[in-house]
C-alpha positions in Angstrom: -158.4 -67.0 -8.8 -161.5 -69.1 -9.1 -159.6 -72.3 -9.8 -156.3 -73.6 -8.4 -153.2 -73.9 -10.6 -153.6 -76.4 -13.4 -150.9 -79.0 -13.0 -149.6 -81.8 -15.1 -151.3 -85.2 -14.7 -148.7 -88.0 -14.7 -149.3 -91.5 -13.6 -152.5 -90.6 -11.9 -151.0 -87.7 -9.9 -150.9 -83.9 -10.2 -147.3 -82.6 -10.6 -145.9 -79.1 -10.8 -143.1 -77.9 -13.0 -140.1 -75.7 -12.2 -140.7 -73.7 -15.4 -143.4 -71.5 -13.8 -146.9 -70.8 -14.9 -149.1 -68.8 -17.3 -152.3 -66.9 -16.4 -155.5 -68.3 -17.7 -158.2 -65.7 -18.7 -161.9 -66.1 -19.1 -162.8 -64.5 -22.4 -166.3 -63.7 -21.0 -165.0 -61.0 -18.7 -161.3 -60.8 -19.3 -160.5 -61.9 -15.7 -157.8 -64.4 -14.6 -159.5 -67.6 -13.5 -156.5 -69.8 -13.0 -152.9 -70.4 -13.9 -151.4 -73.3 -15.9 -148.1 -75.1 -15.5 -145.5 -74.7 -18.2 -143.8 -78.1 -18.6 -140.2 -79.0 -19.6 -138.9 -81.8 -21.8 -138.0 -83.7 -18.6 -141.7 -83.7 -17.5 -142.8 -84.9 -20.9 -140.2 -87.7 -20.5 -141.8 -88.7 -17.2 -145.2 -88.8 -18.8 -144.0 -90.9 -21.7 -142.3 -93.3 -19.3 -145.5 -93.6 -17.3 -147.5 -94.2 -20.6 -145.1 -96.9 -21.8 -145.1 -98.7 -18.5 -148.9 -98.7 -18.4 -149.1 -99.9 -22.1 -148.0 -103.4 -21.4 -150.7 -104.2 -18.8 -153.5 -102.0 -20.4 -153.0 -103.4 -24.0 -153.2 -107.0 -22.6 -156.6 -106.4 -21.1 -159.3 -107.8 -23.4 -161.1 -105.0 -25.3 -164.5 -106.0 -23.9 -163.0 -105.2 -20.5 -161.3 -102.0 -21.5 -164.5 -100.7 -22.9 -166.2 -101.0 -19.5 -164.2 -98.0 -18.3 -165.8 -96.0 -21.1 -169.3 -97.0 -20.4 -168.8 -95.6 -16.9 -167.0 -92.5 -18.4 -169.9 -91.9 -20.7 -172.3 -91.9 -17.8 -170.1 -89.6 -15.8 -170.0 -87.1 -18.7 -173.8 -87.2 -18.7 -173.9 -86.8 -14.9 -171.6 -83.8 -15.0 -172.9 -82.2 -18.2 -173.9 -78.9 -16.5 -170.5 -78.6 -14.7 -168.5 -79.4 -17.8 -170.6 -77.0 -19.8 -169.9 -74.1 -17.5 -166.2 -75.0 -17.5 -166.0 -74.8 -21.3 -168.0 -71.6 -21.3 -165.7 -70.0 -18.7 -162.4 -70.9 -20.2 -163.3 -70.7 -23.9 -166.0 -68.0 -24.0 -168.8 -70.0 -25.7 -172.4 -69.4 -24.9 -173.9 -72.0 -22.6 -175.9 -73.7 -25.4 -172.8 -74.0 -27.6 -170.7 -75.4 -24.7 -173.4 -77.9 -23.8 -173.5 -79.1 -27.4 -169.8 -79.7 -27.2 -170.1 -81.8 -24.1 -173.0 -83.8 -25.7 -170.8 -84.5 -28.7 -168.2 -85.9 -26.3 -170.8 -88.3 -25.0 -171.6 -89.3 -28.5 -167.9 -89.8 -29.3 -167.6 -92.0 -26.2 -170.6 -94.1 -27.3 -168.9 -94.8 -30.6 -165.8 -96.0 -28.8 -167.9 -98.3 -26.7 -168.9 -100.1 -29.9 -165.3 -100.8 -30.8 -165.5 -104.5 -29.9 -168.0 -105.0 -32.7 -165.8 -103.0 -35.2 -162.4 -104.6 -34.6 -163.2 -108.3 -34.5 -160.7 -110.4 -36.3 -161.0 -111.0 -40.1 -160.6 -114.4 -41.7 -159.3 -114.8 -45.2 -159.1 -118.1 -47.2 -155.6 -118.1 -48.7 -156.0 -121.6 -50.3 -157.7 -124.9 -49.6 -156.7 -125.7 -46.0 -154.9 -122.4 -45.5 -156.4 -119.5 -43.8 -155.2 -116.0 -42.7 -156.5 -114.4 -39.6 -156.0 -110.6 -39.4 -156.0 -109.1 -35.9 -155.6 -105.5 -34.8 -153.0 -104.5 -32.2 -152.6 -101.1 -30.5 -149.8 -98.9 -31.8 -148.3 -97.8 -28.5 -148.2 -94.3 -27.0 -150.3 -91.8 -28.8 -149.9 -88.1 -28.2 -152.8 -85.7 -28.9 -152.2 -82.0 -29.2 -155.6 -80.1 -29.0 -156.7 -76.5 -29.7 -158.5 -73.9 -27.6 -161.8 -73.8 -29.6 -163.2 -77.1 -28.3 -161.6 -77.9 -25.0 -163.9 -80.8 -24.2 -164.8 -82.3 -27.6 -161.5 -82.4 -29.4 -159.6 -84.3 -26.7 -162.5 -86.8 -26.9 -161.9 -87.2 -30.6 -158.8 -89.2 -29.7 -159.0 -90.3 -26.0 -161.9 -92.8 -26.1 -160.9 -94.5 -29.4 -157.2 -94.6 -28.7 -157.6 -96.0 -25.2 -160.3 -98.5 -26.0 -158.1 -99.9 -28.7 -155.4 -100.5 -26.1 -153.1 -97.6 -26.6 -151.9 -95.3 -23.8 -151.8 -91.5 -24.2 -150.2 -88.1 -23.7 -152.6 -85.2 -24.0 -151.2 -81.7 -24.5 -154.2 -79.2 -24.4 -154.0 -75.6 -25.4 -152.5 -73.5 -22.6 -155.4 -71.2 -23.0 -158.0 -73.8 -22.0 -156.4 -76.3 -19.6 -159.2 -76.7 -17.1 -161.4 -79.0 -19.1 -158.6 -81.4 -20.0 -157.7 -82.1 -16.3 -161.4 -82.5 -15.4 -161.7 -85.2 -18.1 -158.7 -87.0 -16.6 -160.4 -86.9 -13.2 -163.6 -88.4 -14.6 -161.7 -91.1 -16.4 -159.9 -92.0 -13.2 -163.2 -92.2 -11.4 -164.5 -94.5 -14.2 -161.6 -96.9 -13.4 -158.9 -96.0 -15.9 -155.6 -97.3 -14.5 -152.8 -94.8 -13.6 -150.5 -94.0 -16.5 -152.9 -94.9 -19.3 -153.7 -91.2 -19.8 -151.2 -88.5 -19.0 -151.5 -84.7 -19.4 -148.6 -82.3 -20.0 -149.3 -78.6 -20.2 -147.1 -76.1 -22.1 -146.5 -74.0 -25.2 -144.5 -74.4 -28.4 -141.6 -76.1 -26.8 -143.8 -78.9 -25.5 -145.3 -79.5 -29.0 -141.7 -79.7 -30.4 -140.7 -82.1 -27.6 -143.7 -84.3 -28.4 -142.8 -84.5 -32.1 -139.2 -85.4 -31.2 -139.7 -87.9 -28.3 -138.7 -91.4 -29.4 -141.1 -93.0 -26.9 -144.2 -91.6 -28.7 -145.5 -93.7 -31.6 -148.2 -91.5 -33.0 -149.5 -87.9 -33.0 -152.9 -86.4 -33.6 -153.0 -82.6 -33.9 -155.8 -80.0 -34.4 -155.0 -76.4 -34.9 -153.9 -73.9 -37.5 -152.6 -75.0 -40.9 -149.2 -73.4 -40.3 -148.6 -75.4 -37.1 -150.3 -78.6 -38.5 -147.9 -78.7 -41.4 -144.9 -78.2 -39.1 -146.1 -80.9 -36.6 -146.8 -83.3 -39.4 -143.4 -82.9 -41.0 -141.5 -82.9 -37.7 -143.4 -85.9 -36.3 -143.1 -88.1 -39.4 -139.4 -87.2 -39.8 -139.0 -88.9 -36.5 -140.8 -92.0 -37.9 -144.1 -91.4 -36.0 -147.5 -91.8 -37.7 -149.4 -88.6 -37.6 -152.8 -87.1 -38.6 -152.8 -83.3 -38.3 -155.9 -81.2 -39.0 -155.4 -77.5 -39.9 -157.4 -74.4 -40.7 -160.1 -73.6 -43.3 -161.7 -71.0 -45.5 -165.1 -72.5 -46.1 -167.0 -71.1 -49.1 -170.8 -71.0 -49.3 -172.0 -70.6 -52.9 -175.4 -68.9 -52.9 -177.6 -69.0 -56.1 -180.5 -66.6 -56.7 -183.1 -69.4 -56.4 -182.0 -70.3 -52.9 -184.7 -70.3 -50.2 -184.2 -66.9 -48.7 -185.2 -67.6 -45.1 -183.3 -70.9 -44.8 -180.2 -69.5 -46.5 -180.0 -66.3 -44.5 -180.4 -68.1 -41.2 -178.0 -70.9 -42.1 -175.3 -68.6 -43.3 -175.6 -66.2 -40.3 -175.5 -69.1 -37.9 -172.6 -70.7 -39.7 -170.4 -67.6 -39.6 -171.2 -66.7 -36.0 -171.5 -70.0 -34.2 -168.8 -70.5 -31.5 -167.9 -66.8 -32.3 -166.6 -68.1 -35.7 -163.8 -70.0 -33.9 -164.3 -73.3 -35.6 -162.8 -74.7 -38.7 -166.2 -75.4 -40.1 -167.3 -71.7 -39.9 -168.6 -70.1 -43.1 -166.2 -67.2 -43.5 -166.7 -66.7 -47.3 -169.9 -66.4 -49.2 -169.9 -66.4 -53.0 -173.1 -64.8 -54.4 -173.8 -65.9 -58.0 -175.8 -63.4 -59.9 -178.7 -61.4 -58.4 -178.6 -62.3 -54.7 -179.2 -58.8 -53.1 -182.5 -60.0 -51.7 -180.7 -62.8 -49.9 -177.9 -60.6 -48.6 -180.5 -58.1 -47.2 -182.2 -60.9 -45.3 -178.8 -62.2 -44.1 -178.0 -58.8 -42.6 -181.3 -58.8 -40.8 -180.4 -62.2 -39.3 -176.9 -61.1 -38.4 -178.2 -58.2 -36.5 -180.2 -60.6 -34.3 -177.0 -62.1 -33.0 -176.0 -60.1 -29.9 -172.6 -60.4 -28.1 -173.0 -61.7 -24.6 -176.5 -63.1 -25.3 -176.5 -65.5 -28.3 -172.9 -64.8 -29.3 -169.9 -65.8 -27.2 -166.5 -64.2 -26.8 -163.4 -64.8 -28.8 -160.5 -66.4 -27.0 -158.3 -63.4 -26.2 -157.7 -59.7 -26.4 -155.1 -60.4 -29.1 -157.6 -62.4 -31.1 -160.2 -59.6 -30.9 -157.6 -57.1 -32.2 -156.5 -59.4 -35.0 -160.1 -60.0 -36.2 -161.0 -56.3 -36.1 -157.8 -55.5 -38.0 -158.9 -57.8 -40.8 -162.2 -55.9 -41.0 -160.6 -52.5 -41.0 -158.1 -53.6 -43.7 -160.9 -54.9 -46.0 -162.8 -51.6 -45.5 -159.7 -49.6 -46.5 -159.3 -51.8 -49.6 -162.8 -50.9 -50.8 -165.0 -53.6 -49.3 -168.4 -52.4 -47.9 -169.2 -53.1 -44.2 -172.9 -54.0 -44.1 -172.9 -55.2 -40.4 -170.1 -54.0 -38.3 -169.1 -55.9 -35.2 -166.0 -53.9 -34.2 -165.8 -52.3 -30.8 -168.4 -54.7 -29.2 -168.8 -54.2 -25.5 -171.1 -56.3 -23.2 -172.6 -54.5 -20.2 -171.2 -55.8 -17.0 -168.4 -57.6 -18.8 -166.6 -54.6 -20.3 -163.2 -56.3 -20.2 -164.5 -59.4 -22.1 -163.2 -60.2 -25.6 -166.1 -59.7 -27.9 -166.5 -59.1 -31.6 -170.0 -58.6 -33.0 -171.3 -60.3 -36.1 -169.8 -58.7 -39.2 -170.9 -58.9 -42.8 -168.6 -57.4 -45.5 -169.8 -57.1 -49.1 -167.8 -56.6 -52.4 -164.8 -58.4 -51.1 -162.3 -59.2 -53.9 -160.7 -62.7 -54.0 -157.2 -61.2 -53.8 -157.9 -59.5 -50.5 -156.3 -60.9 -47.4 -159.6 -61.3 -45.7 -160.8 -63.5 -48.6 -157.8 -65.8 -48.5 -156.9 -66.2 -44.8 -158.6 -67.8 -41.9 -160.1 -65.0 -39.8 -161.4 -67.2 -37.0 -164.0 -64.8 -35.9 -167.7 -64.0 -36.5 -167.0 -62.4 -39.9 -168.5 -63.2 -43.3 -166.8 -61.9 -46.5 -169.1 -61.8 -49.5 -167.7 -62.1 -53.0 -169.7 -61.9 -56.2 -169.6 -63.8 -59.5 -171.9 -64.2 -62.5 -171.5 -67.9 -62.9 -171.2 -71.1 -60.8 -167.9 -71.9 -62.5 -166.5 -68.5 -61.4 -167.6 -69.3 -57.9 -166.0 -72.7 -58.0 -162.8 -71.2 -59.3 -162.6 -69.0 -56.2 -163.3 -72.0 -54.0 -160.8 -74.3 -55.8 -158.1 -71.7 -55.6 -158.2 -71.7 -51.8 -155.2 -73.4 -50.1 -157.7 -75.0 -47.7 -160.3 -77.7 -48.2 -162.4 -78.4 -45.2 -165.9 -77.6 -46.4 -168.0 -76.0 -49.1 -171.7 -75.6 -49.4 -174.2 -74.6 -52.0 -177.6 -72.9 -51.4 -180.0 -73.6 -54.2 -183.2 -75.3 -55.1 -181.6 -76.9 -58.2 -180.6 -80.5 -57.8 -178.4 -80.3 -60.9 -176.5 -77.3 -59.6 -176.0 -78.9 -56.2 -174.7 -82.1 -57.8 -172.3 -80.0 -60.0 -170.8 -78.1 -57.0 -170.6 -81.3 -54.9 -168.5 -82.9 -57.7 -166.3 -79.9 -58.5 -165.6 -78.3 -55.1 -162.2 -79.0 -53.7 -163.2 -79.9 -50.1 -163.6 -83.0 -48.0 -167.0 -82.1 -46.6 -169.8 -80.8 -48.8 -173.1 -79.2 -47.8 -176.3 -78.6 -49.8 -178.4 -75.9 -48.1 -176.4 -76.6 -44.9 -174.0 -74.0 -43.5 -172.0 -76.4 -41.3 -171.8 -79.7 -43.3 -170.3 -81.8 -40.5 -170.8 -85.5 -41.0 -171.7 -87.9 -38.2 -168.1 -89.1 -38.4 -165.4 -89.1 -39.6 -164.4 -85.5 -39.8 -161.7 -84.4 -42.2 -160.8 -82.1 -45.1 -158.6 -81.9 -48.1 -155.7 -79.9 -49.3 -153.9 -77.9 -46.5 -156.8 -78.5 -44.1 -155.4 -82.0 -43.4 -152.1 -83.7 -43.3 -151.8 -87.4 -43.1 -153.8 -90.5 -44.2 -156.9 -91.6 -42.3 -158.9 -89.8 -39.7 -158.8 -88.9 -36.0 -162.5 -89.8 -35.5 -164.9 -92.4 -36.7 -164.3 -95.9 -38.0 -161.3 -95.0 -40.1 -159.5 -93.9 -37.0 -159.1 -97.6 -36.2 -156.5 -97.8 -39.0 -154.5 -95.0 -37.5 -154.7 -96.3 -33.9 -153.9 -99.9 -34.6 -151.5 -102.1 -36.6 -152.6 -105.3 -38.2 -151.1 -108.7 -37.5 -151.6 -111.4 -40.2 -151.5 -115.0 -38.9 -151.5 -117.7 -41.7 -152.2 -121.3 -40.6 -152.5 -124.7 -42.2 -153.4 -127.8 -40.2 -154.5 -130.3 -42.9 -151.3 -131.7 -44.5 -153.3 -133.5 -47.1 -154.6 -130.2 -48.6 -151.7 -129.7 -51.1 -153.4 -128.2 -54.2 -151.3 -125.3 -55.4 -148.1 -123.3 -54.7 -149.6 -121.5 -51.7 -150.4 -124.9 -50.0 
């Protein structure tokens, strides 16, 4: 194995588990690169105890001092960008450029956290003459973050910098398929001066997620993954009186009108459906062509054929994922859809055991087909056709998900109409991946909970307000509040 066994990180030390290990594969070539510890509930309990013990001292450090750790951490991320990029690529299968973009985003997220002292300064309200109320924000306690395989560096950094700068301590449970990046981030944070116990990492599978939801010593949970699991985690965590924000899957619709700019639309749609091998909840997996759009679809297929597995298209996460994605394509074909670009059976020379699916474009998909409704999570675009924008919006609105929707057109009126009517939290106009600067978050069954994991609104989730009302002037008795 290229890397040693990935162990738990508790109270600043690496610890093994008696539960054994799982093999970690690189999707790039299908070879085992490491093994990861499978933790028990007792190991989680040790991590929680460590986090709770560290909370008292860490939360009492002034925020302007806590943030100094993250200035150093930000610089270490930049210093180690190439190393971290290669690690993401190896364990996730991304291309180098995609992996580097992920690491650069982690740097940006850390920079946001470094600005927290300016964002959480106390608020003063005048209650009445001579009476004022000061509102201060206090950390919640121990926050657990359960993160997915598709962004092993970025998604942990959605929660880590903000939560810790605000005075919380943490338990991180990364996907067992990509454990290497998480432990490396912990090493860099320790090098930056983070005290032992403030961040703890426990590795595991379903049982560990359930244990996190149930543990009475954990005060809040952030989750990113499939909608099925996000819903379960949200209900289980909140039933134990924890606060939770859980982000699920997506089926993002790109509505394309005949007047759309052909070059821009084709390149944007192709990039959106194939970026990160389609393994992102902002991927364009469904295009709705309104009216005469054959000329755009033709150009789209030309662009899709320029996307080559192993060159500018990464691998999918596992052999099972490759098989599942190809089964979706085959089933759609059997149901009458037309395969315009077929990515099944993709093999990369020299990496024949790698897990690759080529870019796939499927036309004449019906809204009732499985591939039109479910999250494929691969480089596959399903094209549905309608005669009107309202028919296209009906397809979009009927989706259980609500992460993103986009319209491609040169009509300002049409774009405004879709932006208002689409049932999604993030809207794009001539943009295939409409990700805002921050915060990130969808509607419907793409998100469970109030608030956001990232951005300014994450402050409300990661803190609790304390209201201190004072009166010093006994002469100021003017109304019932005084």
